[in-house]
RODO-964047 format. One record per residue (C-alpha): x, y, z; residue number from 1. Coordinates in nm, 3 decimals, decimal comma. Layout:
BEGIN
REC_x_y_z_balum
REC_X_Y_Z_NUM .
...
END
This chain:
BEGIN
REC_x_y_z_balum
REC_0,416_-0,021_2,595_1 .
REC_0,577_0,093_2,938_2 .
REC_0,749_0,393_3,044_3 .
REC_1,088_0,446_3,198_4 .
REC_1,228_0,750_3,401_5 .
REC_1,572_0,936_3,444_6 .
REC_1,898_0,689_3,460_7 .
REC_1,675_0,398_3,342_8 .
REC_1,527_0,581_3,034_9 .
REC_1,927_0,681_2,959_10 .
REC_1,989_0,304_2,978_11 .
REC_1,713_0,178_2,748_12 .
REC_1,762_0,479_2,486_13 .
REC_2,143_0,356_2,486_14 .
REC_2,074_-0,025_2,512_15 .
REC_1,778_-0,034_2,281_16 .
REC_1,732_0,252_2,108_17 .
REC_1,476_0,084_1,841_18 .
REC_1,248_0,039_2,187_19 .
REC_1,194_0,402_2,244_20 .
REC_0,848_0,531_2,108_21 .
REC_0,875_0,898_2,239_22 .
REC_0,961_1,161_2,501_23 .
REC_0,780_1,143_2,830_24 .
REC_0,745_1,418_3,104_25 .
REC_0,596_1,315_3,453_26 .
REC_0,455_1,600_3,692_27 .
REC_0,518_1,459_4,061_28 .
REC_0,508_1,686_4,339_29 .
REC_0,576_2,012_4,138_30 .
REC_0,861_1,821_3,987_31 .
REC_0,906_1,715_3,635_32 .
REC_1,066_1,379_3,582_33 .
REC_1,186_1,319_3,220_34 .
REC_1,201_0,996_3,037_35 .
REC_1,052_0,780_2,758_36 .
REC_0,790_0,576_2,650_37 .
REC_0,887_0,238_2,511_38 .
REC_0,813_-0,101_2,353_39 .
REC_0,730_-0,305_2,669_40 .
REC_0,857_-0,634_2,538_41 .
REC_1,199_-0,500_2,633_42 .
REC_1,123_-0,467_2,959_43 .
REC_1,171_-0,845_3,067_44 .
REC_0,898_-0,869_3,326_45 .
REC_0,638_-0,810_3,081_46 .
REC_0,799_-1,065_2,861_47 .
REC_0,812_-1,342_3,112_48 .
REC_0,399_-1,224_3,181_49 .
REC_0,290_-1,321_2,864_50 .
REC_0,473_-1,614_2,884_51 .
REC_0,304_-1,702_3,194_52 .
REC_-0,039_-1,585_3,093_53 .
REC_-0,024_-1,850_2,821_54 .
REC_0,029_-2,110_3,063_55 .
REC_-0,195_-2,034_3,318_56 .
REC_-0,469_-2,020_3,021_57 .
REC_-0,530_-1,653_3,137_58 .
REC_-0,845_-1,442_3,030_59 .
REC_-0,856_-1,074_3,040_60 .
REC_-1,168_-0,933_2,922_61 .
REC_-1,178_-0,584_2,737_62 .
REC_-1,425_-0,380_2,620_63 .
REC_-1,464_-0,562_2,296_64 .
REC_-1,351_-0,873_2,360_65 .
REC_-1,107_-1,152_2,581_66 .
REC_-0,773_-1,221_2,565_67 .
REC_-0,672_-1,566_2,625_68 .
REC_-0,374_-1,782_2,680_69 .
REC_-0,330_-2,129_2,567_70 .
REC_-0,097_-2,378_2,633_71 .
REC_0,019_-2,767_2,507_72 .
REC_0,109_-3,036_2,667_73 .
REC_0,514_-2,922_2,630_74 .
REC_0,462_-2,592_2,781_75 .
REC_0,569_-2,669_3,146_76 .
REC_0,882_-2,819_3,078_77 .
REC_0,988_-2,534_2,846_78 .
REC_0,884_-2,276_3,083_79 .
REC_1,053_-2,415_3,378_80 .
REC_1,377_-2,376_3,187_81 .
REC_1,275_-2,032_3,051_82 .
REC_1,215_-1,883_3,391_83 .
REC_1,558_-1,978_3,464_84 .
REC_1,712_-1,793_3,233_85 .
REC_1,743_-1,440_3,051_86 .
REC_1,517_-1,283_2,796_87 .
REC_1,644_-1,106_2,499_88 .
REC_1,478_-0,959_2,191_89 .
REC_1,582_-1,083_1,874_90 .
REC_1,725_-0,822_1,647_91 .
REC_1,609_-0,867_1,230_92 .
REC_1,227_-0,865_1,268_93 .
REC_1,046_-0,636_1,085_94 .
REC_0,671_-0,723_1,077_95 .
REC_0,687_-0,913_1,406_96 .
REC_0,885_-0,902_1,754_97 .
REC_1,017_-1,223_1,873_98 .
REC_1,185_-1,253_2,274_99 .
REC_1,425_-1,534_2,308_100 .
REC_1,418_-1,719_2,657_101 .
REC_1,781_-1,862_2,663_102 .
REC_1,785_-2,170_2,493_103 .
REC_1,451_-2,268_2,598_104 .
REC_1,187_-2,112_2,409_105 .
REC_1,075_-1,788_2,172_106 .
REC_0,771_-1,590_2,175_107 .
REC_0,658_-1,419_1,860_108 .
REC_0,439_-1,105_1,913_109 .
REC_0,248_-1,023_1,579_110 .
REC_0,272_-0,651_1,457_111 .
REC_0,071_-0,686_1,173_112 .
REC_-0,277_-0,804_1,301_113 .
REC_-0,555_-0,941_1,102_114 .
REC_-0,927_-1,121_1,195_115 .
REC_-0,874_-1,481_1,180_116 .
REC_-0,609_-1,698_1,307_117 .
REC_-0,252_-1,677_1,193_118 .
REC_-0,141_-1,979_0,975_119 .
REC_0,183_-2,024_1,172_120 .
REC_-0,014_-2,099_1,459_121 .
REC_-0,240_-2,294_1,293_122 .
REC_-0,008_-2,483_1,146_123 .
REC_0,227_-2,532_1,457_124 .
REC_-0,080_-2,647_1,657_125 .
REC_-0,121_-2,922_1,411_126 .
REC_0,221_-3,035_1,315_127 .
REC_0,288_-3,029_1,713_128 .
REC_-0,021_-3,288_1,768_129 .
REC_0,118_-3,516_1,474_130 .
REC_0,460_-3,505_1,610_131 .
REC_0,662_-3,358_1,369_132 .
REC_0,982_-3,305_1,484_133 .
REC_1,170_-3,110_1,212_134 .
REC_0,987_-2,776_1,298_135 .
REC_0,958_-2,589_1,637_136 .
REC_0,709_-2,727_1,856_137 .
REC_0,453_-2,526_1,978_138 .
REC_0,421_-2,442_2,374_139 .
REC_0,152_-2,188_2,384_140 .
REC_-0,050_-1,876_2,234_141 .
REC_-0,214_-1,572_2,279_142 .
REC_-0,580_-1,493_2,106_143 .
REC_-0,813_-1,220_2,104_144 .
REC_-1,167_-1,380_2,103_145 .
REC_-1,458_-1,174_2,034_146 .
REC_-1,791_-1,319_2,033_147 .
REC_-1,939_-1,426_1,680_148 .
REC_-1,576_-1,404_1,533_149 .
REC_-1,298_-1,670_1,486_150 .
REC_-0,975_-1,585_1,747_151 .
REC_-0,712_-1,310_1,652_152 .
REC_-0,384_-1,445_1,681_153 .
REC_-0,166_-1,192_1,865_154 .
REC_0,122_-1,423_2,016_155 .
REC_0,253_-1,739_2,031_156 .
REC_0,543_-1,935_2,174_157 .
REC_0,795_-2,247_2,029_158 .
REC_1,063_-2,435_2,151_159 .
REC_1,393_-2,315_2,066_160 .
REC_1,600_-2,492_1,825_161 .
REC_1,996_-2,463_1,843_162 .
REC_2,116_-2,396_1,512_163 .
REC_2,404_-2,289_1,331_164 .
REC_2,181_-1,994_1,134_165 .
REC_1,974_-2,047_0,825_166 .
REC_2,026_-2,256_0,527_167 .
REC_2,026_-1,926_0,311_168 .
REC_2,403_-1,858_0,507_169 .
REC_2,524_-2,192_0,528_170 .
REC_2,445_-2,226_0,159_171 .
REC_2,617_-1,930_0,039_172 .
REC_2,915_-2,046_0,272_173 .
REC_2,901_-2,384_0,062_174 .
REC_2,876_-2,176_-0,246_175 .
REC_3,195_-1,968_-0,136_176 .
REC_3,399_-2,302_-0,066_177 .
REC_3,271_-2,449_-0,410_178 .
REC_3,413_-2,126_-0,584_179 .
REC_3,724_-2,110_-0,429_180 .
REC_3,762_-2,482_-0,501_181 .
REC_3,723_-2,389_-0,891_182 .
REC_3,958_-2,096_-0,862_183 .
REC_4,242_-2,339_-0,690_184 .
REC_4,194_-2,619_-0,988_185 .
REC_4,235_-2,337_-1,225_186 .
REC_4,565_-2,177_-1,087_187 .
REC_4,704_-2,544_-1,030_188 .
REC_4,587_-2,566_-1,437_189 .
REC_4,737_-2,282_-1,531_190 .
REC_5,074_-2,336_-1,322_191 .
REC_5,129_-2,659_-1,529_192 .
REC_4,910_-2,915_-1,366_193 .
REC_4,804_-3,189_-1,559_194 .
REC_4,603_-3,115_-1,879_195 .
REC_4,271_-3,239_-1,895_196 .
REC_3,994_-3,191_-2,151_197 .
REC_3,735_-2,985_-2,070_198 .
REC_3,433_-3,246_-2,031_199 .
REC_3,679_-3,467_-1,784_200 .
REC_3,777_-3,155_-1,588_201 .
REC_3,408_-3,068_-1,536_202 .
REC_3,306_-3,417_-1,413_203 .
REC_3,612_-3,400_-1,201_204 .
REC_3,557_-3,093_-1,011_205 .
REC_3,187_-3,141_-0,981_206 .
REC_3,235_-3,483_-0,841_207 .
REC_3,479_-3,333_-0,577_208 .
REC_3,327_-3,008_-0,501_209 .
REC_2,962_-3,044_-0,502_210 .
REC_2,930_-3,376_-0,299_211 .
REC_2,901_-3,215_0,042_212 .
REC_2,630_-2,965_-0,058_213 .
REC_2,470_-3,240_-0,303_214 .
REC_2,375_-3,442_0,030_215 .
REC_2,253_-3,172_0,227_216 .
REC_1,998_-3,083_-0,050_217 .
REC_1,880_-3,435_-0,042_218 .
REC_1,828_-3,425_0,304_219 .
REC_1,656_-3,077_0,269_220 .
REC_1,429_-3,220_-0,010_221 .
REC_1,361_-3,503_0,223_222 .
REC_1,268_-3,325_0,504_223 .
REC_1,028_-3,131_0,273_224 .
REC_0,858_-3,424_0,173_225 .
REC_0,787_-3,531_0,549_226 .
REC_0,646_-3,176_0,620_227 .
REC_0,417_-3,226_0,358_228 .
REC_0,316_-3,589_0,448_229 .
REC_0,251_-3,456_0,809_230 .
REC_0,026_-3,191_0,668_231 .
REC_-0,107_-3,394_0,389_232 .
REC_-0,244_-3,675_0,629_233 .
REC_-0,642_-3,744_0,652_234 .
REC_-0,811_-3,519_0,877_235 .
REC_-1,187_-3,422_1,025_236 .
REC_-1,054_-3,056_1,042_237 .
REC_-1,202_-2,888_0,754_238 .
REC_-0,844_-2,663_0,719_239 .
REC_-0,648_-2,958_0,684_240 .
REC_-0,853_-3,213_0,473_241 .
REC_-0,671_-3,270_0,153_242 .
REC_-0,878_-3,165_-0,139_243 .
REC_-0,864_-3,271_-0,523_244 .
REC_-0,800_-3,006_-0,771_245 .
REC_-1,145_-2,936_-0,948_246 .
REC_-1,160_-2,771_-1,284_247 .
REC_-1,308_-2,431_-1,139_248 .
REC_-0,961_-2,466_-0,898_249 .
REC_-0,747_-2,497_-1,187_250 .
REC_-0,910_-2,243_-1,404_251 .
REC_-0,906_-1,990_-1,144_252 .
REC_-0,528_-2,051_-1,061_253 .
REC_-0,446_-2,049_-1,423_254 .
REC_-0,643_-1,695_-1,494_255 .
REC_-0,432_-1,566_-1,135_256 .
REC_-0,114_-1,652_-1,285_257 .
REC_-0,133_-1,539_-1,617_258 .
REC_-0,291_-1,199_-1,466_259 .
REC_0,049_-1,165_-1,252_260 .
REC_0,260_-1,249_-1,550_261 .
REC_0,073_-0,982_-1,741_262 .
REC_0,126_-0,723_-1,486_263 .
REC_0,480_-0,807_-1,430_264 .
REC_0,579_-0,793_-1,808_265 .
REC_0,420_-0,460_-1,836_266 .
REC_0,593_-0,345_-1,525_267 .
REC_0,920_-0,472_-1,717_268 .
REC_0,826_-0,266_-2,044_269 .
REC_0,764_0,033_-1,809_270 .
REC_1,132_0,031_-1,665_271 .
REC_1,309_-0,094_-1,943_272 .
REC_1,500_0,237_-1,985_273 .
REC_1,643_0,224_-1,632_274 .
REC_1,757_-0,159_-1,687_275 .
REC_2,128_-0,195_-1,757_276 .
REC_2,232_-0,308_-2,112_277 .
REC_2,234_-0,653_-1,988_278 .
REC_1,903_-0,675_-1,820_279 .
REC_1,787_-0,493_-2,116_280 .
REC_1,907_-0,743_-2,341_281 .
REC_1,757_-1,014_-2,148_282 .
REC_1,446_-0,811_-2,112_283 .
REC_1,337_-0,776_-2,463_284 .
REC_1,402_-1,156_-2,472_285 .
REC_1,131_-1,223_-2,238_286 .
REC_0,881_-0,964_-2,360_287 .
REC_0,913_-1,096_-2,704_288 .
REC_0,783_-1,465_-2,565_289 .
REC_0,523_-1,327_-2,391_290 .
REC_0,243_-1,498_-2,559_291 .
REC_0,442_-1,830_-2,531_292 .
REC_0,475_-1,792_-2,126_293 .
REC_0,102_-1,690_-2,088_294 .
REC_0,032_-2,005_-2,305_295 .
REC_0,239_-2,200_-2,062_296 .
REC_0,039_-2,122_-1,769_297 .
REC_-0,276_-2,233_-1,995_298 .
REC_-0,116_-2,579_-2,034_299 .
REC_-0,248_-2,656_-1,705_300 .
REC_-0,565_-2,639_-1,771_301 .
REC_-0,573_-2,875_-2,019_302 .
REC_-0,470_-3,163_-1,790_303 .
REC_-0,687_-3,310_-1,492_304 .
REC_-0,453_-3,326_-1,206_305 .
REC_-0,428_-3,609_-1,010_306 .
REC_-0,211_-3,429_-0,698_307 .
REC_-0,426_-3,326_-0,412_308 .
REC_-0,411_-2,944_-0,285_309 .
REC_-0,291_-2,964_0,127_310 .
REC_-0,200_-2,718_0,349_311 .
REC_0,174_-2,583_0,205_312 .
REC_0,441_-2,385_0,365_313 .
REC_0,346_-2,100_0,157_314 .
REC_0,651_-1,905_0,169_315 .
REC_0,931_-2,201_0,141_316 .
REC_1,299_-2,075_0,070_317 .
REC_1,632_-2,097_0,235_318 .
REC_1,585_-1,807_0,460_319 .
REC_1,288_-2,019_0,651_320 .
REC_1,499_-2,305_0,749_321 .
REC_1,768_-2,367_1,032_322 .
REC_2,074_-2,558_0,971_323 .
REC_2,174_-2,735_1,279_324 .
REC_2,533_-2,824_1,170_325 .
REC_2,360_-3,197_1,087_326 .
REC_2,001_-3,125_0,986_327 .
REC_1,724_-2,898_0,871_328 .
REC_1,410_-2,742_1,070_329 .
REC_1,187_-2,565_0,927_330 .
REC_1,040_-2,260_1,035_331 .
REC_0,799_-1,939_0,992_332 .
REC_0,490_-2,077_0,883_333 .
REC_0,321_-1,718_0,835_334 .
REC_0,294_-1,704_0,444_335 .
REC_0,377_-1,422_0,226_336 .
REC_0,350_-1,130_0,371_337 .
REC_0,214_-0,952_0,088_338 .
REC_-0,075_-1,183_0,066_339 .
REC_-0,404_-1,149_0,280_340 .
REC_-0,452_-1,411_0,544_341 .
REC_-0,696_-1,573_0,359_342 .
REC_-0,474_-1,682_0,080_343 .
REC_-0,210_-1,784_0,353_344 .
REC_-0,434_-2,033_0,475_345 .
REC_-0,552_-2,183_0,161_346 .
REC_-0,452_-2,497_0,048_347 .
REC_-0,245_-2,552_-0,240_348 .
REC_-0,050_-2,812_-0,432_349 .
REC_0,266_-2,916_-0,253_350 .
REC_0,467_-2,804_-0,565_351 .
REC_0,447_-2,421_-0,439_352 .
REC_0,701_-2,518_-0,195_353 .
REC_0,926_-2,714_-0,401_354 .
REC_0,951_-2,446_-0,661_355 .
REC_1,014_-2,164_-0,391_356 .
REC_1,297_-2,365_-0,285_357 .
REC_1,445_-2,422_-0,609_358 .
REC_1,414_-2,068_-0,721_359 .
REC_1,609_-2,000_-0,369_360 .
REC_1,902_-2,244_-0,490_361 .
REC_1,915_-2,020_-0,817_362 .
REC_1,914_-1,697_-0,607_363 .
REC_2,182_-1,854_-0,391_364 .
REC_2,390_-1,938_-0,706_365 .
REC_2,360_-1,628_-0,837_366 .
REC_2,441_-1,437_-0,555_367 .
REC_2,758_-1,621_-0,454_368 .
REC_2,866_-1,533_-0,830_369 .
REC_2,820_-1,192_-0,778_370 .
REC_3,008_-1,185_-0,495_371 .
REC_3,317_-1,374_-0,664_372 .
REC_3,310_-1,151_-0,947_373 .
REC_3,344_-0,852_-0,733_374 .
REC_3,668_-1,018_-0,659_375 .
REC_3,738_-1,009_-1,064_376 .
REC_4,120_-0,929_-0,969_377 .
REC_4,148_-1,255_-0,812_378 .
REC_4,002_-1,424_-1,099_379 .
REC_4,190_-1,596_-1,411_380 .
REC_4,084_-1,491_-1,736_381 .
REC_4,028_-1,819_-1,855_382 .
REC_3,765_-1,911_-1,593_383 .
REC_3,415_-1,808_-1,690_384 .
REC_3,195_-1,905_-1,363_385 .
REC_2,864_-1,844_-1,493_386 .
REC_2,844_-2,239_-1,630_387 .
REC_2,964_-2,349_-1,265_388 .
REC_2,721_-2,167_-1,101_389 .
REC_2,439_-2,310_-1,313_390 .
REC_2,599_-2,651_-1,298_391 .
REC_2,594_-2,613_-0,892_392 .
REC_2,213_-2,479_-0,936_393 .
REC_2,089_-2,766_-1,140_394 .
REC_2,304_-3,029_-0,924_395 .
REC_2,129_-2,903_-0,595_396 .
REC_1,806_-2,886_-0,766_397 .
REC_1,820_-3,252_-0,862_398 .
REC_1,946_-3,340_-0,543_399 .
REC_1,681_-3,198_-0,357_400 .
REC_1,377_-3,317_-0,580_401 .
REC_1,536_-3,691_-0,530_402 .
REC_1,526_-3,661_-0,154_403 .
REC_1,135_-3,504_-0,148_404 .
REC_1,052_-3,803_-0,397_405 .
REC_1,211_-4,031_-0,138_406 .
REC_0,982_-3,938_0,151_407 .
REC_0,651_-3,815_-0,028_408 .
REC_0,608_-4,000_-0,347_409 .
REC_0,367_-4,263_-0,191_410 .
REC_0,187_-4,010_-0,038_411 .
REC_-0,174_-3,956_-0,158_412 .
REC_-0,115_-3,604_-0,251_413 .
REC_0,163_-3,688_-0,469_414 .
REC_0,064_-3,675_-0,859_415 .
REC_0,027_-4,032_-1,048_416 .
REC_0,247_-3,959_-1,302_417 .
REC_0,622_-3,812_-1,369_418 .
REC_0,461_-3,602_-1,673_419 .
REC_0,220_-3,438_-1,439_420 .
REC_0,490_-3,372_-1,161_421 .
REC_0,665_-3,199_-1,448_422 .
REC_0,424_-2,997_-1,561_423 .
REC_0,318_-2,855_-1,256_424 .
REC_0,617_-2,838_-1,105_425 .
REC_0,704_-2,607_-1,431_426 .
REC_0,424_-2,411_-1,410_427 .
REC_0,481_-2,315_-1,057_428 .
REC_0,842_-2,228_-1,089_429 .
REC_0,748_-1,991_-1,383_430 .
REC_0,465_-1,826_-1,150_431 .
REC_0,746_-1,759_-0,907_432 .
REC_0,961_-1,630_-1,125_433 .
REC_0,713_-1,341_-1,229_434 .
REC_0,662_-1,290_-0,854_435 .
REC_1,020_-1,233_-0,831_436 .
REC_1,063_-1,032_-1,147_437 .
REC_0,762_-0,764_-0,964_438 .
REC_0,952_-0,762_-0,648_439 .
REC_1,281_-0,687_-0,775_440 .
REC_1,149_-0,416_-1,017_441 .
REC_0,986_-0,260_-0,716_442 .
REC_1,228_-0,315_-0,485_443 .
REC_1,594_-0,406_-0,615_444 .
REC_1,600_-0,329_-0,986_445 .
REC_2,010_-0,459_-0,979_446 .
REC_1,859_-0,779_-0,859_447 .
REC_1,613_-0,793_-1,183_448 .
REC_1,857_-1,031_-1,367_449 .
REC_1,796_-1,322_-1,173_450 .
REC_1,470_-1,381_-1,234_451 .
REC_1,499_-1,249_-1,629_452 .
REC_1,775_-1,563_-1,630_453 .
END
């Protein structure tokens, strides 16, 4: 933190109210000077100093350890550009704080500090060294080093990727166009346009309205496969060496998934009275199938798996991907925030990432559907958008998986049979849906219908 007095303190409180920590009074030569303590990252001098110390590989010894800076070969070029621009703290972060240096670099400081290397730094170093071009390149880091312990990640810097927002917002915009197109076709039909039977009409509109996003989903799948190929390369580094799925590993994973599902269903049972009538009906249907659902996880233990475990993204969804206007860039390799650092650094089956993205497609379809239904007065009575939303979801998911297969099918970690691929993906999607069910019940009960569906 740092301090500001007088007019400078007033400016910071006005321009950056979120940076203020508390009031400050300084007595100087018998006079009281009023000001604030505030987060030093909102001071450009501090931000540039931290970035420079990465490049200079600075070392600052403290009472219990040493702050150590490090840099990759990309640092100098990015830093020269960064020093010639202004810095700004990005909005929207909650567990971290990010500072943008023009269009040159982004520095992220972690607010939730844990013993051990943050997976974002660990994976970033590997992807940068392996020249994976569809994630931001790592340029530097700050770590806290203590004798006999693994370095603790405090901050990292990456190249800035010019973008048009994340893939979630892009997808919702495409879904809005899709629904608007359906409405236009329905209005045309009601006004006396050429009548066709429902099946041929559906095929026609699918071809016309889904074409653009189908290509995007295919490309995103390919980029995901390329990411896994980069992470799944043979390596002398134990943290990135692909591993087989032993019987004990599969058994442990099945037990963990069944336990999480049982807890989610118990929570659902307790909260039944507070759900809407529609969600309560769906909830009863799910609760009645508890043994079937738990047994579905158990089927994984009955099949020896050829797929290998590798380092994955770990928290993969549309919000973790940037859309550049013509391509996708994958970001934020920290893993699921609720998990421990050791869990987030663990290897897993790549289908974990595929399941996360497919569930994200499903969320996007239903969020767009809800948005459209708020405009109920504009919707023709004859048009039921639910099957169209589900068709969009199936189309996007299929294109994504086809794109993924085109990039990853020949990799050593890929399942050797379609049956195994389908089984593992299905189980991972079920596990993800139970995770979402617990999250929505605890945080957004009005969204619980999406994972229930």
